[in-house]
Short mmCIF file of the C-alpha atoms (twelve columns), coordinates in Angstrom:
data_MODEL
# 
_entry.id   MODEL 
# 
loop_
_atom_site.group_PDB 
_atom_site.id 
_atom_site.type_symbol 
_atom_site.label_atom_id 
_atom_site.label_alt_id 
_atom_site.label_comp_id 
_atom_site.label_asym_id 
_atom_site.label_seq_id 
_atom_site.Cartn_x 
_atom_site.Cartn_y 
_atom_site.Cartn_z 
_atom_site.pdbx_PDB_model_num 
ATOM 1   C CA . MET A 1   -72.566 -84.319  -68.860 1 
ATOM 2   C CA . SER A 2   -74.725 -84.096  -65.767 1 
ATOM 3   C CA . ILE A 3   -78.215 -85.584  -65.366 1 
ATOM 4   C CA . TRP A 4   -80.190 -86.192  -62.185 1 
ATOM 5   C CA . TRP A 5   -83.703 -87.192  -61.280 1 
ATOM 6   C CA . SER A 6   -85.615 -88.093  -58.148 1 
ATOM 7   C CA . LEU A 7   -88.815 -90.091  -57.673 1 
ATOM 8   C CA . HIS A 8   -91.121 -90.578  -54.719 1 
ATOM 9   C CA . LEU A 9   -92.706 -93.984  -55.154 1 
ATOM 10  C CA . ARG A 10  -95.322 -95.944  -53.272 1 
ATOM 11  C CA . ARG A 11  -94.135 -99.077  -51.518 1 
ATOM 12  C CA . GLU A 12  -95.772 -101.307 -54.102 1 
ATOM 13  C CA . ALA A 13  -94.169 -103.990 -56.213 1 
ATOM 14  C CA . ALA A 14  -95.288 -102.182 -59.397 1 
ATOM 15  C CA . SER A 15  -93.030 -99.221  -58.529 1 
ATOM 16  C CA . VAL A 16  -89.849 -101.269 -58.901 1 
ATOM 17  C CA . PRO A 17  -89.964 -101.785 -62.702 1 
ATOM 18  C CA . LEU A 18  -90.949 -98.128  -63.129 1 
ATOM 19  C CA . ALA A 19  -87.734 -96.961  -61.458 1 
ATOM 20  C CA . ARG A 20  -85.707 -99.526  -63.409 1 
ATOM 21  C CA . ARG A 21  -87.181 -98.450  -66.782 1 
ATOM 22  C CA . LEU A 22  -86.514 -94.780  -66.038 1 
ATOM 23  C CA . LEU A 23  -82.897 -95.553  -65.183 1 
ATOM 24  C CA . LEU A 24  -82.387 -97.720  -68.284 1 
ATOM 25  C CA . GLY A 25  -83.952 -95.059  -70.519 1 
ATOM 26  C CA . THR A 26  -81.739 -92.351  -69.039 1 
ATOM 27  C CA . MET A 27  -78.631 -94.492  -69.495 1 
ATOM 28  C CA . GLU A 28  -79.508 -95.391  -73.075 1 
ATOM 29  C CA . THR A 29  -80.214 -91.785  -73.998 1 
ATOM 30  C CA . ALA A 30  -76.952 -90.640  -72.414 1 
ATOM 31  C CA . GLY A 31  -74.962 -93.287  -74.293 1 
ATOM 32  C CA . VAL A 32  -73.884 -95.449  -71.370 1 
ATOM 33  C CA . ASP A 33  -72.525 -98.906  -72.214 1 
ATOM 34  C CA . PRO A 34  -75.389 -101.463 -72.015 1 
ATOM 35  C CA . ASP A 35  -73.471 -103.790 -69.666 1 
ATOM 36  C CA . VAL A 36  -72.947 -100.970 -67.149 1 
ATOM 37  C CA . SER A 37  -76.590 -99.921  -67.514 1 
ATOM 38  C CA . TYR A 38  -77.719 -103.490 -66.864 1 
ATOM 39  C CA . ASP A 39  -75.566 -103.825 -63.723 1 
ATOM 40  C CA . LEU A 40  -76.932 -100.567 -62.340 1 
ATOM 41  C CA . SER A 41  -80.516 -101.500 -63.180 1 
ATOM 42  C CA . VAL A 42  -80.213 -104.828 -61.344 1 
ATOM 43  C CA . ALA A 43  -78.667 -103.087 -58.319 1 
ATOM 44  C CA . LEU A 44  -81.470 -100.491 -58.388 1 
ATOM 45  C CA . THR A 45  -84.080 -103.250 -58.618 1 
ATOM 46  C CA . GLU A 46  -82.642 -104.920 -55.516 1 
ATOM 47  C CA . ALA A 47  -82.505 -101.657 -53.551 1 
ATOM 48  C CA . CYS A 48  -86.092 -100.784 -54.508 1 
ATOM 49  C CA . ALA A 49  -87.330 -104.288 -53.684 1 
ATOM 50  C CA . ASN A 50  -85.692 -103.946 -50.266 1 
ATOM 51  C CA . ALA A 51  -87.467 -100.599 -49.692 1 
ATOM 52  C CA . VAL A 52  -90.804 -102.061 -50.786 1 
ATOM 53  C CA . GLU A 53  -90.450 -105.074 -48.496 1 
ATOM 54  C CA . HIS A 54  -88.850 -103.479 -45.424 1 
ATOM 55  C CA . GLY A 55  -89.365 -99.726  -45.804 1 
ATOM 56  C CA . GLY A 56  -92.558 -99.220  -43.830 1 
ATOM 57  C CA . GLY A 57  -92.259 -97.343  -40.569 1 
ATOM 58  C CA . ALA A 58  -94.534 -96.878  -37.631 1 
ATOM 59  C CA . GLY A 59  -94.508 -93.088  -37.980 1 
ATOM 60  C CA . THR A 60  -95.758 -90.766  -40.675 1 
ATOM 61  C CA . GLY A 61  -92.376 -89.867  -42.093 1 
ATOM 62  C CA . ALA A 62  -90.358 -86.702  -41.553 1 
ATOM 63  C CA . PRO A 63  -90.345 -83.390  -43.397 1 
ATOM 64  C CA . GLY A 64  -88.189 -83.642  -46.498 1 
ATOM 65  C CA . GLY A 65  -88.034 -87.424  -46.347 1 
ATOM 66  C CA . PRO A 66  -90.080 -90.330  -47.613 1 
ATOM 67  C CA . GLN A 67  -93.521 -90.683  -46.054 1 
ATOM 68  C CA . GLN A 68  -94.738 -93.972  -44.646 1 
ATOM 69  C CA . GLY A 69  -95.830 -96.135  -47.531 1 
ATOM 70  C CA . ALA A 70  -93.364 -94.412  -49.869 1 
ATOM 71  C CA . TYR A 71  -89.685 -94.431  -50.708 1 
ATOM 72  C CA . ARG A 72  -87.406 -92.159  -52.735 1 
ATOM 73  C CA . VAL A 73  -85.038 -92.996  -55.576 1 
ATOM 74  C CA . THR A 74  -82.481 -90.421  -56.721 1 
ATOM 75  C CA . ALA A 75  -80.023 -90.964  -59.578 1 
ATOM 76  C CA . TYR A 76  -77.105 -88.728  -60.556 1 
ATOM 77  C CA . LEU A 77  -75.063 -89.141  -63.721 1 
ATOM 78  C CA . ASP A 78  -72.195 -86.736  -63.330 1 
ATOM 79  C CA . GLY A 79  -69.134 -86.935  -65.517 1 
ATOM 80  C CA . GLU A 80  -67.882 -90.501  -65.429 1 
ATOM 81  C CA . THR A 81  -69.900 -91.701  -62.431 1 
ATOM 82  C CA . CYS A 82  -73.471 -92.707  -61.683 1 
ATOM 83  C CA . ARG A 83  -74.681 -92.487  -58.087 1 
ATOM 84  C CA . ILE A 84  -78.009 -93.955  -57.025 1 
ATOM 85  C CA . GLU A 85  -79.682 -93.544  -53.649 1 
ATOM 86  C CA . VAL A 86  -82.771 -95.330  -52.354 1 
ATOM 87  C CA . ALA A 87  -84.218 -94.055  -49.049 1 
ATOM 88  C CA . ASP A 88  -87.228 -95.363  -47.153 1 
ATOM 89  C CA . ALA A 89  -89.125 -94.585  -43.943 1 
ATOM 90  C CA . GLY A 90  -88.760 -97.994  -42.333 1 
ATOM 91  C CA . PRO A 91  -86.903 -99.059  -39.206 1 
ATOM 92  C CA . GLY A 92  -83.503 -98.787  -40.898 1 
ATOM 93  C CA . PHE A 93  -80.623 -101.201 -40.656 1 
ATOM 94  C CA . PRO A 94  -79.874 -102.662 -37.222 1 
ATOM 95  C CA . GLY A 95  -76.678 -101.748 -35.408 1 
ATOM 96  C CA . ALA A 96  -74.176 -99.634  -37.313 1 
ATOM 97  C CA . GLY A 97  -76.244 -99.678  -40.476 1 
ATOM 98  C CA . VAL A 98  -74.215 -102.330 -42.225 1 
ATOM 99  C CA . PRO A 99  -76.154 -105.533 -42.838 1 
ATOM 100 C CA . GLY A 100 -74.417 -108.752 -41.909 1 
ATOM 101 C CA . ALA A 101 -73.569 -111.336 -44.526 1 
ATOM 102 C CA . PRO A 102 -76.442 -113.741 -45.157 1 
ATOM 103 C CA . SER A 103 -75.900 -117.442 -44.676 1 
ATOM 104 C CA . ASP A 104 -75.914 -119.672 -47.740 1 
ATOM 105 C CA . ASP A 105 -79.460 -120.826 -47.014 1 
ATOM 106 C CA . ALA A 106 -80.837 -117.397 -45.983 1 
ATOM 107 C CA . GLU A 107 -84.034 -116.237 -47.646 1 
ATOM 108 C CA . HIS A 108 -83.227 -112.539 -47.155 1 
ATOM 109 C CA . GLY A 109 -80.143 -110.349 -47.509 1 
ATOM 110 C CA . ARG A 110 -78.816 -111.604 -50.815 1 
ATOM 111 C CA . GLY A 111 -80.026 -108.538 -52.717 1 
ATOM 112 C CA . LEU A 112 -77.802 -106.246 -50.655 1 
ATOM 113 C CA . ARG A 113 -74.808 -108.486 -51.404 1 
ATOM 114 C CA . LEU A 114 -75.711 -108.386 -55.101 1 
ATOM 115 C CA . ILE A 115 -75.659 -104.577 -55.003 1 
ATOM 116 C CA . GLU A 116 -72.157 -104.762 -53.519 1 
ATOM 117 C CA . GLU A 117 -71.023 -107.031 -56.349 1 
ATOM 118 C CA . LEU A 118 -72.501 -104.888 -59.133 1 
ATOM 119 C CA . ALA A 119 -71.460 -101.429 -57.911 1 
ATOM 120 C CA . ASP A 120 -68.017 -99.929  -57.367 1 
ATOM 121 C CA . HIS A 121 -68.833 -98.329  -54.009 1 
ATOM 122 C CA . VAL A 122 -71.800 -99.041  -51.716 1 
ATOM 123 C CA . GLN A 123 -73.029 -97.464  -48.489 1 
ATOM 124 C CA . PHE A 124 -75.762 -98.832  -46.241 1 
ATOM 125 C CA . GLY A 125 -76.942 -96.384  -43.616 1 
ATOM 126 C CA . ASN A 126 -79.774 -95.011  -41.587 1 
ATOM 127 C CA . ARG A 127 -81.345 -91.591  -41.885 1 
ATOM 128 C CA . SER A 128 -80.260 -89.739  -38.757 1 
ATOM 129 C CA . GLY A 129 -83.105 -88.532  -36.575 1 
ATOM 130 C CA . ARG A 130 -85.748 -89.438  -39.153 1 
ATOM 131 C CA . GLY A 131 -85.725 -93.202  -39.287 1 
ATOM 132 C CA . GLY A 132 -85.427 -95.227  -42.414 1 
ATOM 133 C CA . ALA A 133 -82.705 -96.931  -44.373 1 
ATOM 134 C CA . VAL A 134 -80.554 -95.442  -47.131 1 
ATOM 135 C CA . VAL A 135 -78.785 -97.558  -49.729 1 
ATOM 136 C CA . SER A 136 -76.465 -95.619  -52.016 1 
ATOM 137 C CA . PHE A 137 -74.110 -96.938  -54.641 1 
ATOM 138 C CA . ASP A 138 -71.774 -95.622  -57.329 1 
ATOM 139 C CA . LYS A 139 -70.443 -97.057  -60.545 1 
ATOM 140 C CA . ILE A 140 -67.875 -95.721  -62.978 1 
ATOM 141 C CA . LEU A 141 -69.527 -95.304  -66.363 1 
ATOM 142 C CA . LYS A 142 -68.347 -96.637  -69.693 1 
ATOM 143 C CA . TRP A 143 -69.744 -95.185  -72.890 1 
ATOM 144 C CA . ARG A 144 -70.978 -96.588  -76.178 1 
ATOM 145 C CA . ASP A 145 -69.031 -95.534  -79.254 1 
ATOM 146 C CA . SER A 146 -71.869 -93.312  -80.472 1 
ATOM 147 C CA . PRO A 147 -73.943 -91.781  -77.645 1 
ATOM 148 C CA . SER A 148 -77.529 -90.792  -78.384 1 
ATOM 149 C CA . LEU A 149 -77.349 -87.615  -76.325 1 
ATOM 150 C CA . LEU A 150 -74.434 -85.212  -76.618 1 
ATOM 151 C CA . LEU A 151 -74.307 -82.565  -73.908 1 
ATOM 152 C CA . ALA A 152 -71.526 -80.070  -73.443 1 
# 
């Protein structure tokens, strides 16, 4: 089975639950185990919240990429894996693109650590030449006993 979708969303708090509901609906329809779906939806929520809070850039965006005031969410369910990517037009991650570990009393940065805990593989990077951060993560899928959608 292979399913993918992509959304361009405004950097508004109301966009975060929209992306989460679309992901959960896709997972339910495909027959993904609810625990796996929940983990991915929480990770997606954190990545989207990060784009909403930090994803604004000084420029107008680049061709083919998110425009200022917007971010992009892309999800791929392919075989036994789900890959999700959230890209924004903000300043990106400092340094090599890998955020440092937050301190115990930090107000920011915990969401990125939560994504690392919930996903099997995570990449934090910057869009080369365009500006903006990219958070992508994968998770191996488990299936319910009786999927709602059977695709060959």
